[in-house]
C-alpha positions, -999 to 999 in steps of 0.1 A, spaced: -349 -326 732 -368 -294 745 -404 -294 738 -416 -264 717 -452 -243 717 -468 -229 686 -465 -194 684 -485 -170 661 -457 -159 636 -447 -196 627 -445 -200 591 -465 -234 581 -437 -253 576 -433 -253 611 -466 -255 620 -468 -285 603 -436 -300 616 -450 -295 653 -479 -316 640 -459 -343 631 -441 -339 664 -471 -341 686 -476 -375 668 -439 -383 670 -422 -375 701 -445 -357 725 -469 -385 733 -500 -369 720 -509 -387 688 -545 -382 670 -535 -413 660 -525 -444 677 -509 -462 648 -492 -439 633 -476 -433 665 -469 -467 676 -453 -476 640 -431 -445 642 -418 -456 677 -410 -489 661 -395 -474 635 -373 -448 653 -362 -480 679 -351 -498 646 -333 -474 625 -311 -457 660 -305 -499 664 -289 -500 631 -267 -475 641 -258 -479 672 -246 -516 667 -221 -509 646 -212 -469 653 -196 -453 684 -199 -416 696 -184 -394 685 -187 -408 652 -198 -383 623 -237 -390 609 -252 -371 584 -289 -370 582 -303 -366 547 -339 -347 542 -340 -348 579 -370 -325 586 -381 -315 619 -352 -335 631 -359 -358 655 -334 -387 646 -306 -360 645 -316 -347 682 -317 -381 691 -284 -388 679 -269 -360 692 -281 -367 726 -261 -401 722 -230 -386 719 -225 -383 681 -217 -357 653 -248 -352 637 -253 -328 605 -288 -319 600 -299 -316 560 -330 -307 546 -338 -288 508 -362 -267 532 -336 -242 551 -362 -225 569 -366 -258 594 -331 -254 609 -344 -230 631 -371 -249 640 -344 -278 652 -324 -251 669 -355 -245 698 -357 -281 701 -319 -291 702 -309 -297 744 -280 -314 739 -254 -327 719 -229 -318 689 -259 -306 663 -246 -292 623 -268 -277 603 -265 -274 567 -292 -268 544 -294 -277 506 -289 -305 481 -266 -330 501 -252 -341 464 -245 -306 454 -230 -294 492 -192 -297 500 -188 -316 534 -151 -315 531 -148 -351 546 -172 -384 542 -191 -396 568 -193 -425 594 -225 -428 584 -259 -416 564 -295 -417 574 -319 -418 546 -349 -423 564 -384 -422 543 -368 -405 516 -364 -427 485 -400 -435 481 -401 -402 474 -372 -406 442 -380 -408 406 -345 -426 402 -340 -449 436 -308 -459 422 -291 -435 413 -301 -415 445 -288 -445 465 -255 -442 446 -250 -404 453 -255 -412 489 -224 -435 491 -203 -410 479 -211 -393 510 -197 -424 532 -164 -428 545 -150 -463 535 -162 -489 560 -188 -467 574 -228 -473 570 -256 -461 548 -291 -469 570 -323 -466 552 -362 -471 557 -389 -473 536 -425 -486 531 -424 -525 519 -431 -523 482 -441 -564 489 -470 -551 514 -504 -567 509 -518 -535 510 -493 -515 484 -508 -507 446 -481 -489 439 -453 -497 410 -425 -514 407 -394 -492 401 -381 -526 383 -409 -526 365 -412 -489 354 -397 -485 319 -391 -441 323 -388 -435 357 -379 -398 346 -416 -393 339 -418 -394 378 -391 -363 382 -417 -332 381 -437 -353 410 -409 -362 430 -398 -340 462 -434 -336 466 -452 -307 489 -443 -316 525 -432 -356 512 -464 -364 505 -464 -381 474 -445 -414 471 -437 -426 437 -424 -460 443 -421 -483 469 -393 -503 471 -392 -541 472 -366 -559 493 -347 -576 461 -348 -538 445 -331 -532 480 -303 -556 474 -300 -547 437 -298 -511 444 -272 -515 471 -253 -540 451 -252 -514 421 -239 -486 448 -210 -507 450 -223 -514 492 -227 -543 508 -263 -550 525 -255 -567 561 -289 -563 575 -327 -563 561 -354 -559 586 -392 -563 577 -405 -544 606 -449 -528 621 -476 -551 613 -510 -541 606 -517 -538 642 -490 -515 649 -496 -492 622 -533 -491 631 -539 -508 594 -573 -532 586 -593 -507 603 -575 -517 637 -568 -480 650 -595 -485 673 -582 -520 689 -547 -501 696 -577 -480 719 -579 -508 741 -553 -529 738 -522 -527 762 -491 -511 745 -470 -537 760 -490 -567 742 -493 -545 708 -451 -542 710 -449 -582 721 -474 -585 688 -449 -568 672 -419 -586 679 -438 -619 671 -444 -610 638 -407 -598 629 -401 -631 633 -423 -646 608 -412 -668 573 -401 -643 551 -424 -650 521 -453 -645 549 -432 -611 566 -428 -596 530 -466 -594 527 -476 -588 560 -450 -560 572 -451 -530 563 -418 -512 565 -381 -520 553 -352 -510 576 -320 -515 562 -284 -509 570 -253 -512 541 -219 -508 542 -189 -493 521 -163 -519 519 -129 -504 524 -106 -500 494 
């Protein structure tokens, strides 16, 4: 992945993307908890893909923004399609593209004609911005070929600091339709719980193959722990992260911040 530097004529969306790249891939974070948690989520996401799909499998990355997952998978030899509603971001991703096969298709993924379904679809940090996450997952399932996979990440609704409602407890999710896909993806509507992910997968006729709870409060720099990240060795933080993922499920559901899951479309 090439590093880019901002220019005076860049649009606002490129400048925001560059800000996130400083945190996520260029190693110049202003908040270590954000950077460490992104690294953990990125590693978990790529592992969920590479464990079951080998290059040159075709992968669609929905709401891919500045394309860091798309670029990483392309560099591993996958045939990747970058997708986002913000068409102008495609040229920003092109600037960073160094090697590998990467196609750019902007627009609503569910209204585009891709020709054939994909071996895998990524939906990372997007389902929590949707007013109807159950319907969203059913539409995603249509883009995957039989025997293919959906890999998703989303904040864990069971985390003890979460104050947002459960989707299952909302009598009329349509009231949130005007709020979904807020500017720059800022607005979380629902934070899904593990049981909701299982339920949505079943309704979308997808098999929940693997669900992991990842990123503890230290890794994320939550509850005033970000200052500790400045003095603790990174190796120790990573070891504590891996240890926390082995907590008993009831405790993990309260203490870990993100969900990473792999779903499989059954072969007919």
